[in-house]
C-alpha positions as CSV (number, residue, x, y, z in Angstrom):
1,M,172.8,-50.1,-125.0
2,S,169.6,-49.3,-123.1
3,K,169.6,-45.8,-121.5
4,S,168.0,-47.5,-118.4
5,N,171.4,-49.0,-117.7
6,L,172.9,-45.6,-117.2
7,P,173.4,-44.1,-113.7
8,K,171.1,-41.3,-112.6
9,A,172.8,-38.0,-111.8
10,A,172.3,-35.8,-108.7
11,V,171.7,-32.1,-109.6
12,P,172.2,-29.8,-106.6
13,G,172.9,-26.1,-107.2
14,R,175.2,-23.8,-105.2
15,P,174.8,-20.0,-104.8
16,G,177.7,-18.0,-106.3
17,V,178.9,-20.7,-108.6
18,K,178.1,-20.5,-112.4
19,S,178.9,-23.2,-114.9
20,D,179.6,-21.8,-118.4
21,V,180.9,-22.4,-121.9
22,T,184.7,-22.7,-122.3
23,A,186.5,-20.4,-124.7
24,T,187.7,-23.4,-126.9
25,A,184.1,-24.7,-127.3
26,A,182.8,-21.3,-128.0
27,Q,185.3,-20.8,-130.8
28,R,184.8,-24.2,-132.4
29,W,181.0,-24.1,-132.4
30,N,179.3,-23.4,-135.8
31,P,175.6,-22.6,-135.1
32,D,174.7,-23.1,-138.7
33,I,175.1,-26.9,-138.5
34,R,171.7,-28.6,-138.3
35,A,169.8,-31.7,-139.2
36,A,169.1,-32.0,-142.9
37,A,165.5,-33.2,-142.5
38,D,162.8,-33.9,-139.9
39,D,162.7,-37.4,-138.5
40,E,159.8,-39.5,-139.6
41,G,158.0,-41.5,-136.9
42,A,159.7,-39.7,-134.0
43,T,159.5,-36.3,-132.3
44,S,162.6,-34.2,-132.9
45,I,164.2,-32.3,-129.9
46,S,166.7,-29.7,-130.9
47,V,169.7,-29.0,-128.7
48,L,171.3,-26.5,-131.0
49,D,172.2,-23.7,-128.5
50,P,174.2,-23.3,-125.3
51,I,172.8,-25.3,-122.4
52,G,170.9,-23.1,-119.9
53,A,169.0,-19.8,-120.3
54,D,171.0,-16.9,-121.6
55,F,170.5,-13.1,-121.2
56,W,167.9,-13.1,-124.0
57,G,165.9,-16.0,-122.7
58,D,167.2,-18.4,-125.3
59,G,169.2,-21.6,-124.7
60,V,168.3,-25.2,-124.0
61,T,166.8,-25.8,-120.6
62,A,165.4,-28.7,-118.6
63,K,162.1,-26.9,-118.4
64,R,161.8,-26.8,-122.2
65,I,162.9,-30.4,-122.7
66,A,160.5,-31.6,-120.0
67,A,157.6,-29.8,-121.8
68,V,158.4,-31.6,-125.0
69,L,158.7,-35.0,-123.4
70,R,155.3,-34.5,-121.6
71,S,153.7,-33.8,-124.9
72,V,155.2,-36.9,-126.5
73,G,154.1,-39.2,-123.7
74,S,155.8,-42.5,-124.3
75,G,156.6,-41.9,-127.9
76,D,160.1,-42.1,-129.5
77,V,162.3,-39.0,-129.7
78,V,165.3,-38.0,-131.7
79,V,167.6,-35.5,-130.0
80,N,169.7,-33.5,-132.5
81,I,172.7,-31.9,-130.8
82,N,175.1,-29.1,-131.9
83,S,176.0,-27.3,-128.7
84,P,179.1,-25.8,-127.1
85,G,177.8,-26.8,-123.7
86,G,177.0,-24.3,-120.9
87,D,175.3,-24.9,-117.6
88,Y,176.6,-28.3,-116.5
89,F,174.0,-28.7,-113.8
90,E,171.2,-28.0,-116.4
91,G,172.8,-30.5,-118.6
92,L,172.7,-33.2,-115.9
93,A,169.0,-32.4,-115.4
94,I,168.3,-32.8,-119.1
95,Y,170.3,-36.1,-119.1
96,N,168.1,-37.4,-116.3
97,L,164.9,-36.4,-118.2
98,L,166.0,-38.3,-121.3
99,R,167.2,-41.3,-119.4
100,E,163.9,-41.6,-117.7
101,H,161.8,-41.2,-120.8
102,K,159.6,-44.2,-121.5
103,G,160.0,-44.1,-125.3
104,R,163.1,-44.8,-127.3
105,V,165.7,-42.0,-127.4
106,T,168.0,-41.6,-130.4
107,V,170.8,-39.0,-130.0
108,R,172.4,-37.5,-133.1
109,I,175.5,-35.4,-132.7
110,L,175.5,-33.1,-135.8
111,G,178.4,-30.7,-135.0
112,I,179.8,-30.6,-131.5
113,A,178.5,-31.9,-128.2
114,A,180.8,-30.2,-125.8
115,S,180.9,-30.3,-122.0
116,A,177.3,-30.2,-120.7
117,A,176.0,-31.2,-124.1
118,S,178.2,-34.3,-124.1
119,I,176.5,-35.4,-120.9
120,I,173.1,-35.0,-122.6
121,A,174.4,-37.0,-125.6
122,M,175.0,-40.0,-123.4
123,A,171.3,-40.3,-122.5
124,G,170.2,-42.3,-125.6
125,D,169.3,-45.9,-126.4
126,E,171.4,-45.2,-129.5
127,V,174.0,-42.5,-130.1
128,Q,174.9,-41.5,-133.7
129,I,177.6,-39.0,-134.6
130,G,178.7,-37.2,-137.7
131,R,182.1,-38.2,-139.2
132,A,183.2,-34.6,-138.9
133,A,181.5,-34.0,-135.5
134,F,183.1,-33.9,-132.1
135,L,182.4,-34.8,-128.5
136,M,184.3,-32.8,-125.9
137,I,184.6,-34.0,-122.3
138,H,186.3,-32.2,-119.3
139,N,186.0,-31.7,-115.6
140,T,183.2,-29.5,-114.4
141,W,184.1,-26.0,-115.4
142,V,182.7,-23.1,-113.4
143,V,183.0,-19.4,-112.7
144,A,183.1,-18.5,-109.0
145,A,183.9,-15.6,-106.7
146,G,185.4,-15.5,-103.2
147,D,188.6,-15.8,-101.2
148,R,191.0,-18.7,-101.0
149,H,188.9,-20.5,-98.4
150,A,185.8,-20.2,-100.7
151,F,187.7,-21.6,-103.7
152,R,189.1,-24.6,-101.7
153,D,185.5,-25.3,-100.6
154,V,184.2,-25.0,-104.2
155,A,187.0,-27.3,-105.5
156,D,186.0,-30.0,-102.9
157,W,182.3,-29.5,-103.8
158,L,183.0,-30.0,-107.5
159,E,184.9,-33.3,-107.1
160,P,181.7,-35.5,-106.9
161,F,180.4,-34.0,-110.1
162,D,183.6,-35.0,-112.0
163,Q,183.2,-38.5,-110.5
164,A,179.5,-38.5,-111.7
165,A,180.5,-37.5,-115.2
166,A,183.2,-40.3,-115.2
167,S,180.6,-42.8,-114.1
168,I,178.2,-41.8,-116.9
169,Y,180.9,-41.9,-119.7
170,A,182.2,-45.2,-118.3
171,A,178.7,-46.8,-118.3
172,R,178.2,-45.8,-121.9
173,T,181.7,-46.8,-123.2
174,G,182.7,-49.7,-120.9
175,M,186.0,-47.9,-120.3
176,A,187.5,-47.8,-116.8
177,E,186.5,-44.8,-114.7
178,A,190.2,-44.0,-114.1
179,E,190.8,-43.8,-117.8
180,I,187.8,-41.5,-118.3
181,A,189.0,-39.4,-115.3
182,A,192.3,-38.8,-117.1
183,M,190.5,-37.7,-120.2
184,L,188.4,-35.3,-118.2
185,D,191.6,-33.9,-116.6
186,R,193.1,-32.9,-119.9
187,E,189.9,-31.8,-121.8
188,T,189.6,-34.3,-124.6
189,W,188.1,-33.7,-128.0
190,I,186.8,-36.9,-129.6
191,G,186.1,-37.1,-133.4
192,G,183.3,-39.1,-135.0
193,E,185.2,-42.3,-135.8
194,A,187.1,-42.3,-132.5
195,A,183.8,-41.7,-130.6
196,V,182.4,-44.9,-132.2
197,S,185.5,-47.0,-131.7
198,Q,185.7,-45.9,-128.0
199,G,182.0,-46.5,-127.3
200,F,180.9,-42.9,-126.8
201,A,178.7,-43.4,-129.9
202,D,177.2,-46.5,-131.6
203,S,177.5,-45.5,-135.3
204,L,178.3,-42.7,-137.8
205,L,175.6,-40.6,-139.3
206,D,175.0,-40.7,-143.0
207,S,176.7,-37.6,-144.6
208,D,173.3,-36.4,-146.0
209,A,171.8,-36.3,-142.4
210,V,173.7,-33.1,-141.6
211,E,173.7,-29.8,-143.5
212,T,175.5,-26.5,-143.0
213,A,173.7,-23.3,-144.0
214,Q,177.0,-21.6,-144.9
215,N,180.5,-22.8,-145.6
216,A,182.8,-23.2,-142.6
217,A,184.4,-19.7,-143.1
218,E,181.1,-17.8,-142.9
219,F,178.1,-17.4,-140.6
220,T,174.5,-16.4,-141.4
221,P,173.3,-13.3,-139.5
222,M,171.3,-15.6,-137.2
223,A,174.4,-17.7,-136.3
224,A,176.6,-14.7,-136.0
225,A,174.2,-13.2,-133.4
226,K,174.3,-16.4,-131.4
227,K,178.1,-16.5,-131.5
228,L,178.4,-12.9,-130.5
229,D,176.0,-13.3,-127.6
230,L,178.0,-16.3,-126.5
231,F,181.4,-14.6,-126.7
232,L,180.1,-11.6,-124.7
233,A,178.5,-13.8,-122.1
234,S,181.4,-16.2,-121.6
235,G,184.3,-13.7,-122.0
236,A,185.8,-15.9,-124.7
237,R,188.9,-14.4,-126.4
238,A,187.8,-14.2,-130.0
239,S,190.5,-13.4,-132.6
240,K,190.4,-10.0,-134.3
241,S,189.6,-11.7,-137.7
242,E,186.7,-13.6,-136.1
243,R,185.4,-10.5,-134.4
244,R,185.4,-8.7,-137.8
245,Q,183.7,-11.6,-139.4
246,L,180.9,-11.7,-136.8
247,V,180.3,-8.0,-137.0
248,A,180.3,-8.0,-140.9
249,A,177.7,-10.8,-140.9
250,L,175.5,-9.0,-138.4
251,K,175.6,-5.8,-140.5
252,G,174.1,-7.9,-143.2
253,G,171.2,-8.6,-140.7
254,G,169.9,-5.1,-141.3
255,K,168.3,-6.5,-144.5
256,S,164.6,-7.5,-144.4
257,G,163.9,-11.1,-143.4
258,A,167.2,-11.7,-141.6
259,A,166.0,-11.6,-138.0
260,P,167.6,-14.0,-135.6
261,D,165.9,-16.6,-133.4
262,S,165.5,-14.2,-130.5
263,G,162.9,-12.3,-132.4
264,K,165.0,-9.1,-132.8
265,S,164.7,-7.3,-136.1
266,G,167.6,-7.1,-138.5
267,A,168.1,-3.4,-137.5
268,A,168.2,-4.4,-133.8
269,V,170.9,-7.1,-134.5
270,T,173.0,-4.5,-136.4
271,Q,172.7,-2.2,-133.4
272,L,173.8,-5.1,-131.1
273,A,176.9,-5.5,-133.3
274,Q,177.7,-1.8,-133.1
275,D,177.3,-1.7,-129.3
276,A,179.3,-4.9,-128.8
277,L,182.2,-4.0,-131.1
278,A,184.0,-1.9,-128.5
279,K,183.6,-4.6,-125.9
280,L,184.9,-7.3,-128.2
281,N,187.9,-5.2,-129.2
282,S,188.9,-4.9,-125.6
283,I,188.8,-8.6,-124.9
């Protein structure tokens, strides 16, 4: 379908309310999944991190995506997604940017497109998904602070955003909004083949379009750093075995040439693991 047929999303913010990554999405995300090769004839846009700026200044933001689209002009783009989600309102802003882009937008879901990332994934003229990849859709998930009156107010304020999400998914799939709303209520994970059969995606990606730097039981030091930052930021309850795995991988980052995306040296990443271990063990 043409992305121009999709509804535009309203993106108001609210002080004191923060949208974030869920624990399940954080645990299922493998940052080492990526596109196997650059796309010929189109500009690639990578959505391979949590949505929204994190403590280190990393993350996928509307500002960054807008800059890429301005440089492309009306050219075609391919959006490669492997993200656990994050800031839902930032995701809506990115969805709007892609929806309004003059060129053709092809979305490729490589690993997971969870929560805010699943909204971004809808904004394509064509959506492709890996056979082993997943979409995750749910109601708007936020962290807030206040008394019972404040929480009642926040709940009422969130309801239109859940309706907006249902409208976007319904426009893409052709499913009834009531059916989509029920899927949002129970947090639904949708595998590659199911995503195609239900209309969330148009086709399956070729198996050679996706690569994983490590096998599923291991992380590179770069990916381990990303996961550790995410766990600490979101308060996800990592298992003891995963905590040990992350820290062991980060200790390997002390070797030359193993610096993560954030620009920190391997020694700095090792220090991060040591400083964070006590915090993780208390989660």
